[in-house]
N, C-alpha and C positions, 0 to 999 in steps of 0.2 A: 126791209120796208114793206114786204108783202109780195103779192102776186104781180107779175109783169106780163104784158102781151107783146110778142115779137111780131112785127108786121114787115113783110117784104115790100120795100118801096121801089126797088128797081130790079129788073130781070133782063136776061139776055137769052135769046133763042140759040141753042147750041146744036140742035139736031132733031131728028124724028126717028121713031121706032114704029113701024107699021102705021104710018100716017098720024101718029100721036106726037105732039110737040113736046120736046124736052127742054126745060128752062134751067138756067143757072141763076140763082139769086145773087145779086151783086151789091145790094144795099138794104139796110134794115133800119127800122125805128123800134126802140124799146120803150114801151109805154107802161107807166106804173098805174095800177088800179087805185092807188091811194092819191087823194087830192093834195095832201100835205105830208111833210115828214117832221113836223114840229113835235110830234109825240116821241120821236126817237132820241135816245141818249147819244152822247158823243161817240161812244164805242160802237153803237148800232149804226150810226151814220158812217163811220169808218168802214165797218164790215160791209155795209151796203155799197159803198164806193168800190171796195175790192171785188165784191160780187159782180157789179156792173162792168168793171174792168175785165174780169175773166170772161164774162158773157160776150163782151165786144170782141175779145181776142178769138174766142171760138167762132163767132160769126164772120170774122175777117179771114179765117183760114179758107183757102181756095177749095172748092169742091162741094158746095151745097146745091144739089140738083133736085128738080121736082117736075112732076107732070100732073096736070089736073084731070087727065083722062086715061093714063096708063099706070099700072102698078109697077113702080120701080123697086119695091121692097122684096120682090120675089124674082128668082131667075127665070129665064124663058123656059128652061127644062121643067122647073117646078110648076109653072103656070100651065104647061102642056099636059101635065099629069094630074091636074085638079079636076074636080067634078064640075059639071055644067052649072050646078047651083052656086058654087063658089065664084065662078066667072061671071055670073049674073048679079052678084052682090055689088053694091057700090064700094068705091075705094075706102070710104069711111067705115063701112061695116067689116071689111076685111081686117 
């Protein structure tokens, strides 16, 4: 059906690393950018239903953690060995 936006609607604080809060995402909304699905064939509607089912399954698996202020995508060892320029970059730029 096109592009979807996944929004975290509920979160739970699970801890802190160096005073940075670590969150666990517990609930999501999946929003379609398309206003209607009238243009889709029956096969495409079925494929979209399967896709959304798979997406919901992945999001329901325990273990989606995030932080808005700390880089969880790199190990502490790697972060300690990065340049000051890298550490000054925003999380989005990394």
